[in-house]
C-alpha positions in Angstrom: -0.3 -0.1 0.1 1.3 3.2 -1.1 1.8 5.8 1.7 0.1 8.8 1.3 1.8 12.3 0.6 3.1 14.1 3.9 1.7 16.3 5.5 3.9 18.9 4.7 4.5 18.1 1.3 2.3 21.1 -0.3 4.7 24.1 1.2 7.6 24.9 -0.5 10.5 26.5 1.3 13.2 28.2 0.4 17.2 27.0 2.7 19.2 29.6 2.9 20.8 28.5 6.4 23.9 27.6 7.3 25.2 26.3 10.2 23.7 24.6 12.4 20.5 26.6 13.8 18.9 27.2 10.7 19.4 24.3 9.7 18.0 22.3 12.5 14.1 24.2 11.8 15.0 23.7 7.7 15.1 19.4 8.3 12.2 19.3 10.4 10.0 21.0 7.7 12.3 18.7 5.4 11.5 16.0 7.1 8.2 16.2 7.3 7.7 16.6 3.3 8.7 20.0 2.9 10.2 20.7 -0.7 12.4 22.1 0.0 15.1 23.6 -1.7 18.6 25.0 0.0 20.9 28.1 -1.4 24.5 28.0 -1.1 27.2 30.1 -2.4 28.5 28.9 -5.8 31.9 29.2 -4.2 31.1 27.1 -1.4 33.5 28.3 0.8 33.5 27.8 4.6 30.0 29.1 5.4 29.0 25.4 6.6 32.2 24.9 8.6 30.3 24.1 12.2 28.7 21.1 10.4 32.5 20.1 9.0 33.0 18.5 5.5 30.0 17.3 3.0 30.1 13.9 3.5 30.6 13.9 7.5 27.9 12.2 9.3 27.2 16.0 11.5 26.9 17.4 8.1 24.5 14.5 6.1 22.3 14.4 9.5 21.0 18.1 9.0 21.0 18.1 5.0 18.8 15.4 4.3 15.6 15.5 2.5 16.6 18.6 0.1 17.6 19.4 -3.1 20.6 21.8 -3.2 21.4 24.4 -5.9 24.2 27.0 -5.7 23.3 31.0 -6.1 25.1 34.5 -5.2 22.8 36.7 -3.4 25.5 39.9 -3.8 24.5 39.8 -7.5 22.4 41.4 -9.4 21.2 38.1 -11.3 21.2 35.9 -8.7 18.7 38.0 -6.6 16.2 38.0 -9.5 16.1 34.2 -9.7 16.3 34.2 -6.3 12.8 36.6 -5.8 11.2 33.9 -8.7 11.7 31.2 -6.2 10.3 33.5 -3.3 7.2 33.7 -5.8 6.3 30.3 -5.4 7.6 29.3 -2.4 5.5 29.1 1.3 8.7 29.7 3.4 11.9 31.2 3.9 14.5 30.5 6.4 17.5 31.8 7.1 19.5 32.2 10.3 22.3 34.9 8.6 23.6 38.2 11.2 20.7 39.9 11.4 21.8 42.6 9.2 22.8 40.4 6.6 19.2 39.8 4.8 19.0 43.5 4.6 22.1 43.8 2.9 21.7 41.3 0.3 17.8 42.0 -0.4 16.3 39.2 0.7 14.5 40.7 4.2 11.0 39.9 5.2 9.8 43.0 3.5 11.7 42.6 0.7 10.3 39.2 -0.5 6.4 40.3 1.0 6.1 42.6 -2.0 6.5 39.8 -4.4 5.0 37.5 -2.2 2.7 38.9 0.4 2.1 34.6 1.6 5.3 34.5 2.6 5.8 32.8 6.3 9.7 34.3 6.3 11.7 32.4 9.4 14.6 34.1 11.0 17.3 32.7 13.5 19.5 35.0 14.8 22.6 35.0 17.7 20.5 37.2 20.2 17.0 38.9 18.7 16.3 41.2 15.2 16.8 44.0 17.1 17.9 45.6 20.4 21.5 46.7 21.9 22.5 43.0 20.8 20.8 43.0 17.4 24.4 43.0 15.3 26.7 41.1 17.8 27.5 36.7 15.9 26.6 34.4 18.4 27.1 30.9 18.3 25.4 28.0 20.5 28.0 28.0 23.3 27.8 31.9 23.7 24.3 31.4 24.6 24.3 29.0 26.5 26.3 31.2 29.1 24.4 34.3 28.6 21.3 32.0 29.1 22.4 31.2 32.2 22.8 27.5 31.6 26.6 27.3 32.1 26.2 28.1 35.7 23.9 25.4 36.5 25.3 23.1 34.8 28.2 20.7 36.3 29.3 20.1 39.7 29.4 22.3 43.3 31.8 24.9 42.6 33.6 23.2 39.5 32.9 26.7 37.7 30.7 27.3 34.0 30.4 24.0 31.9 28.6 23.6 28.6 26.2 21.0 27.8 27.4 18.4 25.9 24.9 18.9 22.6 24.4 22.0 20.6 21.0 22.6 22.9 20.6 26.5 22.2 21.3 26.1 18.1 19.1 22.6 17.9 16.0 24.6 20.3 15.9 27.2 18.7 15.8 25.7 15.6 13.3 23.6 16.9 10.8 26.4 18.3 11.2 28.5 14.7 10.1 25.8 13.4 6.8 25.8 15.8 6.0 29.3 15.0 6.8 28.8 11.6 4.1 25.9 11.5 1.8 28.3 13.4 1.7 30.8 11.0 1.2 28.8 7.9 -1.9 27.7 10.3 -2.5 31.4 10.6 -2.3 31.4 6.7 -5.0 29.6 6.2 -7.3 31.7 7.8 -6.4 34.8 6.6 -4.4 34.4 3.8 -1.0 37.2 5.2 2.5 35.5 5.6 3.9 36.2 8.5 7.7 36.9 9.9 8.6 34.7 12.7 12.0 35.3 14.2 13.6 33.7 17.6 17.1 33.6 18.7 19.9 31.2 20.0 19.4 33.5 23.5 15.6 33.5 23.6 15.4 29.8 23.2 18.3 28.8 25.7 16.3 31.4 28.2 12.7 29.0 27.7 14.8 26.6 27.9 15.9 27.1 31.5 12.0 26.6 32.4 11.3 26.6 35.4 14.4 27.0 36.9 14.0 30.7 35.3 11.3 31.4 36.8 12.8 30.3 40.9 14.7 33.5 39.7 11.6 35.2 38.3 8.8 34.0 41.2 10.7 33.7 44.2 13.9 35.7 44.0 15.9 32.4 43.7 19.2 32.1 42.3 19.6 28.9 41.1 23.1 27.2 41.4 24.9 24.1 40.0 23.8 20.9 41.6 25.8 18.1 39.2 23.8 15.1 39.0 21.7 15.9 41.9 17.5 17.2 40.7 18.0 20.6 41.8 14.8 20.2 43.6 13.3 17.2 43.4 15.5 14.6 45.6 16.5 11.9 46.1 16.8 12.2 41.9 20.5 11.2 40.9 23.9 9.8 39.5 23.9 6.6 42.7 27.4 4.6 42.2 26.6 -0.2 42.1 29.1 -2.9 41.7 29.6 -2.5 38.2 28.7 1.1 37.3 26.3 4.1 38.1 23.0 3.8 37.9 19.9 6.4 37.3 17.3 6.8 40.7 14.4 9.2 40.2 12.6 8.6 43.3 11.7 12.1 45.0 7.5 12.3 45.3 6.6 11.3 48.4 4.4 8.1 46.7 7.7 6.9 44.9 10.3 7.6 47.7 7.8 4.9 50.0 8.2 2.5 46.7 12.2 3.2 46.9 12.6 2.4 51.0 10.8 -0.9 50.3 12.2 -2.1 47.0 15.8 -1.7 48.4 15.7 -2.5 52.3 16.3 1.0 53.5 12.1 0.9 55.3 13.8 3.0 58.5 14.1 5.9 56.2 10.4 6.7 55.6 9.8 7.4 59.4 13.3 9.3 59.8 12.6 12.8 61.0 15.7 13.6 58.3 14.4 12.1 55.4 10.4 11.6 56.1 9.4 15.1 54.3 10.5 16.3 50.1 11.5 19.6 52.9 13.9 17.1 55.2 15.6 15.6 52.1 16.5 18.4 50.6 18.0 19.9 53.8 19.7 16.3 54.4 20.4 15.7 50.6 24.3 14.6 51.3 23.7 12.5 53.8 20.6 11.0 52.5 22.9 10.5 49.2 25.3 8.8 51.4 23.2 6.8 52.7 21.5 5.3 49.1 24.9 4.7 47.4 26.6 2.6 50.3 23.8 0.8 49.5 23.1 0.5 46.2 27.0 0.3 45.8 26.4 -3.3 46.8 24.7 -4.6 43.5 25.4 -4.4 40.2 23.1 -2.3 37.8 21.0 -4.5 35.9 19.7 -6.4 39.1 18.8 -2.3 40.7 17.1 -1.6 37.1 15.0 -4.7 37.8 14.1 -4.5 41.3 13.4 -1.0 41.0 11.7 -1.3 37.3 9.6 -3.9 39.5 8.7 -1.1 42.5 7.6 1.3 39.7 10.8 3.5 40.7 11.8 5.2 37.8 15.6 4.2 37.1 18.0 3.3 34.6 21.6 2.7 32.8 23.9 5.4 32.3 25.1 4.9 28.3 27.8 5.9 25.9 26.6 6.8 22.4 27.3 3.5 21.0 25.4 1.6 24.0 22.7 3.8 23.5 22.2 3.4 20.0 22.1 -0.6 20.8 19.6 -0.6 23.1 17.1 -2.8 22.4 14.3 -0.2 23.1 16.0 2.5 21.1 16.0 -0.7 18.5 12.6 -1.1 18.4 12.2 2.9 17.9 14.1 2.7 15.0 15.8 5.8 15.9 18.6 5.1 13.5 17.8 5.2 10.0 19.8 4.3 6.9 19.7 5.9 3.6 21.4 5.5 0.6 24.0 7.8 -0.4 25.9 8.0 -3.9 29.3 8.1 -2.9 29.2 7.1 0.7 26.9 3.8 0.3 24.7 3.3 3.0 24.3 5.4 5.8 22.5 5.2 9.0 21.4 8.8 10.2 18.9 9.7 13.0 15.3 9.8 12.8 12.6 12.3 13.2 11.8 12.1 17.4 8.5 12.6 16.1 5.9 9.6 15.3 2.5 10.5 13.1 0.2 7.3 12.6 0.2 6.5 8.8 3.1 8.1 8.2 7.0 6.4 8.3 9.2 8.9 9.7 12.1 7.2 7.1 14.5 9.7 5.7 13.9 9.8 2.2 17.2 11.5 0.2 20.3 11.4 1.7 22.5 15.4 1.8 23.0 16.6 -1.7 26.3 17.9 -3.3 26.8 21.1 -3.8 24.3 22.6 -6.6 23.1 19.3 -7.8 19.7 20.3 -8.2 20.8 24.1 -10.2 19.9 23.0 -13.3 16.9 21.3 -12.6 14.9 23.7 -10.3 16.2 26.4 -12.9 14.7 24.7 -15.7 11.3 24.4 -13.1 11.7 28.5 -13.3 10.7 28.4 -16.6 14.7 29.1 -17.5 16.1 27.2 -21.4 19.4 25.4 -21.1 20.9 29.1 -23.1 19.8 30.9 -19.9 21.3 28.3 -17.4 24.7 28.1 -19.5 24.7 31.6 -19.4 24.5 31.4 -15.9 26.7 29.1 -15.0 29.4 31.1 -17.8 28.6 34.3 -14.7 28.8 32.4 -11.9 25.6 33.4 -10.8 24.9 30.2 -10.3 
């Protein structure tokens, strides 16, 4: 039975992005069927140096399910080609420094003159206006300014970055969500919108309850290491053969945990009886639990606690994660055929929508692979295409 068209297959997207945040946004759209045309400079250069070599794993994971063309947006002819594409598009996504798109003449207002229905998505480091608008911004800068590095790591360790580019990834996800909201609005109003976010805004949004500890309670969160900052006991505990995560912070879970592991006496111990007392005596409690969990292997504790309904789990390296039976069942590593690299496996889209496959349909294209094809779709004949190549417009 043939699969129906993917949910976003009716939308045409122009991808002007580079590095990671913007491509992450477009990947969300492309994975669900959007017709994406990625525009890159004819010379290539180091525009995507942050994602590494074109045939490297990072670049391949970012730009699958797209077509690719080259186009010199700094030239008058290149902008003319771009505007022809924009006139037919539903969405444009860019993550240039906030003022660059205006210099190139490919900003929202310029595009809206030829296509008032366009939904134009932008990601910048710090916002489209304000005192830092034109500053260059990358993920780690946002992690620092957004407060994340002050609450990551062991107490007293000093600032620590998170092990993934979380501001890039979340800003890309938030922008994709905003674009979809604007497309839904367009179905009612017929009007396009400029949707924009920044690494800084995304990072602050991701602070979530840690931020409201300050905005509501006036409390400045500190580093808590592997312990949950407010739910105790939740953290990493030693076993006879490694470590495990245990989350037993609520009263019901706390009592289940104590009974399951044979520490029943802690339930009525005044030092640990309530959430407040457990928080106050966190170090002593963690030491008591650690002394107990170190006596048996991780797998035994996981079986025992799972049976008791207490959240727990192993702490994997990435190779162990990808070979876990549940991860394999979820199909989080999906194969795709690449004309140069052969069959490769990339990280799957995390959403599951009934009736649709989340298989990766096509590998990341080569530089300019679809240039001539897209130009023909815009009405250029072979002679005109050859002339554009000769003048290095494409």
